[in-house]
N, C-alpha and C positions, 0 to 999 in steps of 0.2 A: 075538223080540228079547230080549236080556238085560235084566233090571231092575237098578237100582242096589242095592248091599247096604245102604247107610246110609239111614236114613229122611230124608224131606225136612225134617222138624222134629226137631232133636236133642232127646233127653230132658233135662229140667232137674232138678237135685237141689235140691229146696226144704226138705230136712231142716235142723234147727237146727245141725247140726254140719258142714255143707257148706263153710263159709268158713274155719274155724279149723284144719283138719287140716294143710295145708301149713305153717302158722306153727308148729304144735306139733312137727312133724318137723324144721323148721329150728332151732328152740330146742333140741331134744334132740340134734341133731348138733353144735350150737355147745357145748352142755354137755359132751358126750363129748370133743370137741376140747380144751376147756378143761382137763378132767381129765387128758388125756394131757400137755398142757404143764405142768401143775402137777406131775405125776409125774416128768417129765423134770427139771424145776428141783429137785425135792426130791432126786432121786438126785444131781444135780450138786453141790448143797450138802452132801450127806452124804458122798460119796466123793471129791470134788474133780474138777477138770476133767481131769487126766491119766487117772485111772481111768475117768471117764465116757466119754471119747473112745476109750479102749482097749476098753471093752465094746461101744460102737457099732462100732468097726472089726472086732472079733471076730465080732459078730453078722452084719455084712455079708458077711464071709469065709465064715461057715457057711452063709449062704443062697446065695451064688453060688460 
């Protein structure tokens, strides 16, 4: 008869860094997202809304 692949008692990670890795990844993702938003706002204020939307529309047209 086939035996189960997983052990009856799952392994536990007792290392000191076990609990903070997901929060570090979440903070890094939030930081990158914040930089993207700041970059978009900087372009908006530098070039104005008409040129900004024209660049976005041209970018979408080039992708699709």
